[in-house]
N, C-alpha and C positions, 0 to 999 in steps of 0.2 A: 504493499500499499504506500504509494508515493505521496498522496495528498488527499485532502477531504474537500470534494467539490463545494464550493461556497453556496451554490443554490441548493444543494441538498441539506446543508448544515443549516441555512436560514429556514428551510422548510420544516425541519425537525423542530427548531425553536418555535416557529409559528404554531405547529400542532400542540406542543406543550402549553404554550401561553393561551391558545384559544380553547383548548380542551378536547376538540374533535377534529377529524379530518375534514368534515364539511366546512366547519367554522374557519379552519386554517385556509381552505380554498378560497373562501370568500374574502378573507383578509389579504391574500396573496394575488387575487384576481386570476386564479387559474381553476381547472376542474379538479374535483375530488380525486378523480383517477390520477391526474398528474402528481398530486400530493402524495398519494399512496405509492406510486411508482418511484418517486424520489426517495422516500423513507426507505422502501424495501432495497433500493439500490445503495443507499448509505449503510444499511445493515449488511448487506453482502459484501461491501467494500471493507468494512470493519471486521467482519466475521462474528458480529455479536448482535443480539437482540437489544434494541435500543429503546423500544417502547413497550409498555404493558397496555394492551388494547382494552382498557377499562373505560368507563364513563365518570369523570373526564379521564382522558389519557394521562398516564404517568410514565416518566422516564425511568428505565432500569438504572442500575448503578453505572454501567457503561454509558448509558444515555445521558446521565447527569454530567459526565465528563464533556460530552459533546455539547450539551446545552450550556454549560459554563464557558466553553470555548466560544460559542455562538455569541453570547452576551458580551464577552470581552472583545470579540471581533467587532461587534456593533459599536461598543464604546470607542475602540481605536479609530474606527471609521468616522464616527462623529467628530472626535477631537481633531483628526486630520482635516476634515472639511471645515472646521472652525478656524484652524490655523491658516487655511488656504482662503478664507473669507467667503466660503460657499455654504455656511450653515445658518445663515440669519433666519431663513424661513423655517427652520427646524425648532425654533424656541429655545427654552432654557435647557441646559444640560442636566439630565436625570441621574441622581445618585440615590439607589436603594440602599438602606442600612437597616440591619437588625439590631434591636436595642432592648434591654430588659425594662420592666415597668417601672421599678424604683429609680432607675437612672433617668427615665423619661419624666418622672414626677419631681425630680430634684435638680440635677445639674445639666442634663443633656440638652433639653430644649433651649435654655438660655445660651448654651455654647453655640447652637446653630444660628442664633441671631447675629453672632460675630462673623459668620462667613461672608466675605464680600460678595455682593450680588452684580458685579460688573466684570465679566459677563454673568448673566443670571444662572443660578443653580436651583434645581427643583428637587426637594427631598421627598423620598418615598420611604416612610418608616413602617417596619414590621416589628410588632411588640412580641417578644418571646422571652422565655426563662433564659437567664444568662448562660446556663449550662447547656442550652440547646440551640442557641443562635448559630453555632457553627454548622449545623444542619442546613440551614439556609444558604450559607456559603458554599458548602459541597454541592448543593442543588443548583447553584448558579442564580438563585433568586435575588440575592443581594451582593453588592460590591464590597461591603464592609460589615463588621458586627462588633458590638461590644459583648465581650464573652468572659467567662470565668476560666476558659481553657487556655493554657500557655502553649499548647501543642498545635503547631500550625496546620490548617487544612491544606491539602496538596494545592500548590499554586498560589499561596498566600503568605504574607509576612505578619509577624506578630510584634506589637509594642505594648509594654507594660504601662498601665494607666494609673493604677494605685489601688488603695483599699477602701471599700465601702463599708462603714462601721454601722452595725446593728446593736440596739439596746433591747434588753428584755424588759417589757413594760406591761402595766395593766392599769385599769381604773382603780382609784383608791377603794371604792365599794366592792369591786370584784376581789381585790387583794384581801380586804378585811374578811370577806365570806369564804374564799377558797385557799388562801395561803396563810394559814395561821400556825403551822408547824415547821417541819423540815421542808425547806424550799425544793430540794430535789424530789422528795416523796410526794409533795403537793402538786408539783408541775406534772408529774407523771399520771396524775389523776384529774387535774383540773381541765375545764373546757379550753380548747385552744383555737385560735384564729390562724388559718392557713390561706395562702394565696391560691393555690390549686393542688392536685393531688401530687404533683412533682416538687412541691415546696418542702425541702428537708431541713430548713434552718432551725425550726422549733425543735424537731427531733435531735438534730446535732447538739443543740444547746442543752437539752436534758441529759443526753448521753454524757456530755462534758461534766455535768454535775454528779452523775451516778457511776462514773466509770465504765460507761457503755452498757450498763445493766437495764436501762429503761429508756423508752421513747417518750414523747409527749403523750398526753391523754387521748383516749379514743373518741371523745366527744369533740368533733372538729368542724368549725364553721368555715366553709370555702367562700372567700371574698376576692374574686379575681381582678380587682383594680387597686393601685397602690393607695390613693386616697381613701378608697373604701375600706381597705384593710386597716389602715390607721384609725379611721373613725369607728370601725367595729370594735376595735381594742378599746378605744376611748369611751365608748358607749357601754362597755362592760360584758360583751358577748364572750369574751375570752381573753387570755393573754397572748402575746405575740412578740416577735422580733421586728422592731420598727426602725427604719433608717434613722440615723442620729439627726439629720437635718429636719426630719418630720417630727421626731419625738421631742426635740428640744423645746419648742414653744409650748407644747402641751405640758411638759414636765414643769416648766416655769410657771405656768398657769395653774398647776395643781390638778389638771385633769388626768394626768398619768403619774404613776409612781414607777421608779426603777427598781426592779427586783433583785439585780445583782450588779451594782454600780461598778465593781472592780472586774467584771467579766463580760465585756463586750465581745462581740463576734465580728471578725473582719473578713470580708470576702474579697479576694483579689480580682481585679477586672483588667482585661486586656483589650486592645484594639487589633483585630485582624482584618486584613484587606487583600484584594487581589494584587498580585505582582503586575502592575499595569501602569504604564507611563501616561497617567491621565491627569492633566492639570486640575480638573475639578475635584477629583478624588484626593489629590495631594493637598489641595487647599483645606478641604474638610478635615482631613487627617491631622494637619498641623493645629487647626483651631480646636478640635477635640482634645488633642494631647495637652495643650496649653490650659484649657478649661478644666480638664480632669486634674491637672497638677495643683490647681487652685482649690478644687472642691473636695478632692479625695485625700486620704492619708497616704503618706509615703510607704510604698510597699517594700518591705525588707526581706521579702522571700518566703513569708508564712503563707499558708493555704487553709482554706476553710470550706466546707459544703456550702452549695449554692442556694440562692433565694432569688425570686423574680426581681 
């Protein structure tokens, strides 16, 4: 195999983005038969099945490699057109980024306001748990991600951002009702607020208190927004690990109490991005790194289980 024909690569990307062969044909202004033939030809050329013929269509692991290549190719083509003065009609540069909910609710959105808008850049944000954002990089859906993984996705670079600090907190009334004895034993039984079923931070905190013998209690309230999570804890639904910037004002106002002031939990965050010479992506990366250095704690190499 000497090369990947660009029309076949672009057709595969269209099928993945549109979800069906018919929709891809409409987007490409060709017949569904032509789309099918191009995809089959690409699969024969690579010697691999690239698409799962489901509804919607999904790329296989090999297909994800080609899809990521197609997106990078489109990005390079757009940047080249811009440098040649040919891209004015194409609008703003699009930069898709995966980012965790707590970063979105605290430091990440203000960081994006610092990105120069000449030439204009359009952000497309995907909210995902920081321990799972790399999956979107592997699939080629995003160009960059805030992640808790220091291990680079194939074709990506990694930059350390810092530590996001979390505090174990509860409403005063909740603490008075549920947390009256040994903190470790009480937290293993008390109602807990979690972001979603993948949120492991509350369990990790209790394990740190019990030497790994217990997780957080079985009564769990799932609240899948960062502000909603904080408010659920403040309203007394359960205790939880709240980002320090969100917990601070409520602690000072007396709406929350800290359960273990000397035992914060720090989650390391990293910036992963495509190895791509893209001016727009490079600009965003530098702004994000600068903002993270101001908002997060310095990372001295420690690691902790993740939270959204």
